[in-house]
N, C-alpha and C positions, 0 to 999 in steps of 0.2 A: 329266388336265389340269385345273388349278384354275381356277375361275371368278374373273374380275377382281375381282367385287363380293361373291361369296357365302362363306359361312362354311365352313370346311373340312368340316364334316359334311354339307354339301349341294353339293359342289364338282364332282362327276363328273357329266357328261352321259351317262345310259344310252344305248344303241343303240335305234334306233326300233323295231326288231323284237325287243327283249329279251324272251325268255320265250314269245312268241307268244300265241295266243288264250287259252289256259287260264292263262297266267300273268296276263293282263289280268283275267279272270274271278276269279281267286283274289284278286287285288289289290283289286278293287271289292268283293267279297264280305267280305274281312277289313275294309276300311274302314267299310263299312256295320254290320258286327257290332260293331266298337269304338265307333262312334259311338252306336249305340243302346243299348250296355251302360252306356257312361258317362252317356248322357242319362237313363236310368231311374234309375241309382244316385244321381247328383248331384241329380236332381230330387227323388228320395226324401228324401234326406239334408236338403236345403235346405228342402223343404216341412215336414219333421219340426221343423226348427228355426224354423219361421215366419219364414223369411228367403228366400223364394223369389223369385229374379230370373231369369225365363225366358230373356232373351236371353243372359246370362252363362252359364247352364247350357248352352245351345246352342253358345256359343263355346268353352267347356271342352270339350264333347263332340267338336266337329270338331277342336280341337288335339289331343286325345288320340288320335283316329282317325288323323290326319295323322302324328303322331310315331310311334305304334305301327306303322303299315303300313309307313312308310318304314324303320323300324328293323328290322322282321321280314323284309320282301320285298326291300328295296332296299339292306340292309346299311347303312343310315344315310345313304346317298348319293343325294341328289335335289336339283337346282337348282330349289327352290320358287319363287324369284323374290320373297322376302320379305325375305331377310337381305342387305342391300345397304348401301352407305355412306349414312348419314343424309342428306346433301346431296342425293344422287340420289333417295332416298325422298321427301323433302319436294319437290323440283322436280317429280317425275311426279305426286304427289298434288296439288299446286297446279294442275298443267297439267290434270289430271283434273276438279278442282273448277271451274277456268275453263271447260272444255267444257260441263259441266253447267249453269253458269249461263247460257251462251248457249243451250243447248237448251231448258231450262225457261223461260227468259226470252222466248224466241220463242213457245213454246206458250202461256204465259200472255198475251202480247200478242194472239194470235190468238184465244184465249177471250174476252178483254175486247172484242175488235173485233166479235165474232159474237154476244155474248149482252148481257144486262143485268147481268152480274156486275160488281163493282168492289170495290177494297180499301179498307178502313178501318183506323185504328189498332187494334191488338190489346192484349193485356195482358202483352206482354213475352216474353222467349226462354225456352224451357224448359230451363234448365240441367241440372236434375236427370235429365230425360228424355233429354237429350244423353248422359250417362254411363250411364243405366240401360237405355236402349232403342236410340238410334240409333246409337252407336259400335259397341257389341258385335254389333248386327244386321248391320251393314255387314261387318265382319270376318268374322263367322260365315258370311255368305252368300258372300262372295268365296273363302274358304278351301274352302267346301263346293262351290260351282259352278265356280270358277275355279282352284282348288287342285289338289291331287294327283289326285283322280279325273279331272277334266278333263283335265289335263296327261298322264296315262297313256294316255287315249284319243287325245289330240292326236298323241302320238308315233307312232300306228299309223294313224289316219285322221282327218285334220284337219276335213274337212267334216262327218264323223260326230259328231266331239267338239263341234262348235259347235252342230249341230242337236239332239243328244241332251241336252246340257247346258241348252239353251235351253227344250226341252219339259219337262225336269224342274223347271227354275227356275219356268216358268209353272204347271206342274201343282201344285206345292207351295204355291202362293198361291191355289189355287181355293177353299179355305175361308175366305178373308178376307171380312171384312164387305162387302156391297153389291157384290160382284164380278159383271162381266157378261162376256159373250162378247167385247165390244170390249176390255175390260180384260185378259182373257186373251191376246188378240192382241198388245196392247201390251207385256205382260210377256214374251211369246215373243221380240218384237223387241228388248226391253231386253236379254234374255239374249244375243242375237246381238251386240248392240252392245258389251256388256261382254267377251264372249268375244273379240272382235275387238280390244278395248282391251288385253287380255292379250297377244294375238298381236303388237301393235305392237312391244313391247319384250320380250316373254317375261318379264315381271315383273308382279306383283300391284299395285303401287301406282299405276299409272295407272287401271285399274278401280276401285280403292278410292276414288281421288279423284272419279271420276265418280259412283260409287254414293252417297258421302257428301254430295257437293255437290248431287246430284239430290234426295236425300231431305230435306236440311236447307232447301233453298231451297223446294221444293214445299210443305213442311208447315210447320215452325217459323217461317219467315220469311214466305211469302206467305199462309199460312193455309188451303191446302187440306188434305184428309185425305190420308194416305200409304198407298196400297194398302188403304184402309179403315180405317187407324188414325188416331184423332183425338188430336191433341196437347192436353195439358192447358193450354198457354199457347202463344201465337203473336205475332210482331212484328206482323203484319197479320192481319185477318180477311177473309174473302171472303164478301161478302153480294150479294143480288140473285137474279135468276132466269135460266134458260136450259135448253134442251133437254139432257137428260143426256148424250146422245152428243157434245155439244159442250163441256159443262162437266166432265164425268166424274162428275157426281152424288156421291152419298156415298162412293163408291170414291176420289174426289179426281181430280186432274188427269190421273192415269195411265189414266183411264177415258175420257179424251176422244179423239176422233178426231184432234185436232191433234197429239197425242203420236205418232200414227202417222207423221205428216208429218216431225216433227223426228227421230224415231228412224231413218226411212229416210234422211234427210239424213245423220246421223251414221254410219250404216252404209256409206253410199256413200263417205264421205270415209276411212273407215278400211279398207274392203275391198281396194283395190289393193295394200296394202302387203304382204300375206302370201298371194298366191296361188301356191302351189307344189305340186309333185307329192308327194303324201303318202308315197310310197315312196322319197323322197329324204330323207337324214338331215340334210343341211345346210339352213339357213335363208337365204332370199334377202331383203335388205333393200330 
């Protein structure tokens, strides 16, 4: 049966139990192998050419792993949730960006109310970093954490897919600058929020919108660090003082306890939409 929105090569919905446990292990193993192989080869080539862009290398790697694994193990047939009508993609992306603005805006307001931080004029928007860092990072992470590997587990055990992807999402940020236990908890909840955003429509554009809006508003616009990353330019700067558990410290607003509050609120709004028995192949809206 063809998908209403998907390209023909991603049109067939595989059965939830397709291939069983060992097929799942093989799929995840092949995906990781292709990802790492592409990452090391592309990283070596670009570094040798003195033109290394880490986030673009990561995005290339996850694209190669996704296409390769689906082509080899799924016969090219997988509803990834990326190839949809442009109008639908734009609408869900903007919806996600709007949700992120509400969540980060609320957290920022709570930080300003409970600390001595304030915003002042910055030195502009980092357009080069938007293309070199923020855009490829968002697409890379959504394809890696909400793309084929997550979806493959999701078809067998939905709660397991959400929890496993969220743990890995947080763990792979553990080496970021100024990370804390609170920041790790926030990243885990962010993983759950984004997983439920995928589950809302079983497409990637809604979580892509949340992720992009979240990063751009908290970093390049409001002037916080983004998961420890410091933008070269920001529309506003954040100055003043406050306890790191309230402000997020050098990790950025994602290290603040207020992010826990807004993430749990977002999770609560998304959670009721997809509570189904994982043994049932149909989805309940």
